[in-house]
N, C-alpha and C positions, 0 to 999 in steps of 0.2 A: 536376237540372243539372248535367251531367258536370263534371269536376275538371279545374282549366286547369295543367296542368304545365311550361308556356311559362316562366312566372316561376321554377320551380324548376333547370330547366335553363341557363338565363341565367345565375340568380346564380352558382352553378357554374360556369359557362364565367368570369363575371366575376372570380371568387374564385381560378380555377386561373392565368388570363393574370396576374393584378396579383401574386400570388405568386409566380409564375416571374420578371416582372419586378425584383421586390422584392429576391427574392436576387441576381442579378445585379447590380442599381445598387447595392444597400443593401452589399454585402460589401466595397467596395473602402473604402465612407464606414466603415463600421464597424471597419474596419482601420486606416486610419488615426486613427481617434479614440481606439484602443485605443495607438497607438506613437507619436503626435504630441507633441510638450510646447511649440507654439505658444501664443502669448499668446491666442489668440482661439478656442483649440479647447472651452471652457464655451460661448462664443456661439454657435457650430455645433452643440453638445449640446444649445442649447435651441431652436433652430430647427428640428432632428427632432423633438423630444419637443414642440413645440408643440402638436401635436393629440390629445397628450394631457389636456391643459387647454381648451385652446379648444372653446366650442360649436360644434357641427358646422356650423352653421347661419353661423355667423360665417365657420369657413373656405370654408363652400358659395357664401358672399354676393360673396366677395373672389376666387373662383375661376371665380364668373359673371362678376363684371370682368371679370378676367385674360383670359377665355377670348372674350366677347362677341366680335363683330366690330371695335370701334372700341378693342379693349385691345390690349395691347402681345403677348400669345399669339395673341389672333385676327389680327391685321394677319398676324402671322410666318406661321401656318399658311395662310392665304389665300394671301399671298407664296410657298407654298410650294405653292401646287396643291392643299391637303389640305381647306380649304373651313372652316368652324367648327365647334369641339367640342362646344360644348354640348346638348345632345338626342340625342346620341349614343353608340352604344356604347363608341366610342375615349375619348370625355370622361368616360364612366364611370370608364373604366381610368384613366385620369390622376388624376381626384379622388383615386379608391380609392388609388391609389399615393401620394398624399402623405398621405391621412387615415391609414393602415396604416404608413407608415414607419418609426415608432419602434417597431412592435411586432418588424419585424426588423435593424432596425440595433441596439438595445439588447441583444437575448437573442447576435448574435453579438460584438457588442463586449465581454461579460461574459466570452464565451466566448474570443476571444481574451487577453484581459488574465489569464483565468485560468491560460492556457498558458505563460506568461512565456518570456523569451526563451532559453532553454537550449534546448528541441525544436530549434530554428531552426538555432543557433548550431553544433551537431551535426552535424545537415546539411549545412551552411556550410564545416566540416572535411574533409567524405566530398565538396566540389568540385559539390556539387548547386547548379542554377541558383536562383533566386529565385521563379522558376515551378514546378520540381520542388520547392524545401521547399513551398511553399504546396500545391500538389497531394496531395503524399506525406507530407507530416508534418500540416501545420496544418489541414487541411480532415479527416482522420480523426480527430485528437485531438480538433476544435471539433466532432464528429458531431452531439452532443447541442443544440449551439447553435445550428444548422442546423435539426435537426428541432425544437427549437423555435420557432426565428421563421418556419419552414414554416408549421407548423402553425396559430402565432398569428395570423398575416397571413388566413390561408385563413378562418379562423373570424372574426376582426374583420372580413372584406370581408362576408362572410356576411351579417353583421348588422348591418351598415352602413343608414342610413335616413335621415337629415339632408341630409347631404352630397350622395347620390346622387337624391335627391330634389330637390333645387336645380339642380341638374348636367344629371341625366338625365329631370326630368318623371317621365310616367307613360302611357310609349308601348307601347302591348302588343306583344312580341315583341322591341321593339330596347332599351329601358330600364325596362321595368315588372319590379322585383326582387322579392324575396320580399318583404323587409321592405315594402315600397312596396303591395304585391298585400296582404300584412295589413291594412293600412291603410286601402286601400279597400273591400273586402271588408268592412272596422267601421264605414265610413262609410254602407257600403249595408245593412246589419244582417244581412248575412248571415254569422252568428257560426258555423254551422256547418263550413264551409269555412277563415272564419278560426282556428277553435279548432283544426282540425288542421292548417291551414299553422304555426301557434303552437308546436304540441306541437311537430312535427316538427323545429321549429327547437331547442326546448329539449333537446329528446333527443341531437340533435347536437351542441350545445353542451357537454354533460356528456360525451358517448362521447368528444370530441374532447379534452379537459381531461383524463379518464382514461388515456385513450392515452398523452399526452405524459410524466403522472406514471409511469403503467406501463414506459416505453420507457426513460425519461431513467432511473428506478431502477434496473434492469436495467445499462444503461450504466455510470451509475458505480459499481457492483458490479463488473461486469467489469471494469476499471482499477484494483480496488484491491486492492493486495499479497498 
């Protein structure tokens, strides 16, 4: 039987799109959490971190209710002419963003908090605008945090199973990602292909984590006096 590469490419596409969108959305959330002193900060942080402790099937179940045609998000998307999101690639992206959100927000929040106010205050005295301060001071200094957030989000999305199965199902070429493909192969006793995909994911996960540790170690050493 010929090897089916479609789940591999679909998984990489899902992880890439999810990571890009999460960096755009998660950065302001992390910046706000790192600097706000409002009384409800901890409640927001807890909501962001919920996917770390919730079973994926619980999150997938409530997402399915929200995204269904009669759910609040489902009604909104239909009103906007976007149809419904369950069992589509777009639905997988939406679910993956919620499921991987803490893997982006928490490393960025830690990086922003570690900077302290001094670098931004110095840039402000040089009349740099808030945007310039963030782009030319904060982002370069918080580069290890951005790298960690991007890699963890990508790797976590690649390894998703429960959420993507409940929201996307198992539609070849549309929602059949790697983790679902492995499950399907095991169910049909095709252990050879299942082992090939599983071993590939294991090697990928190890290389990703090793890369993060090595790059962050070099960046940390380069910033030391």
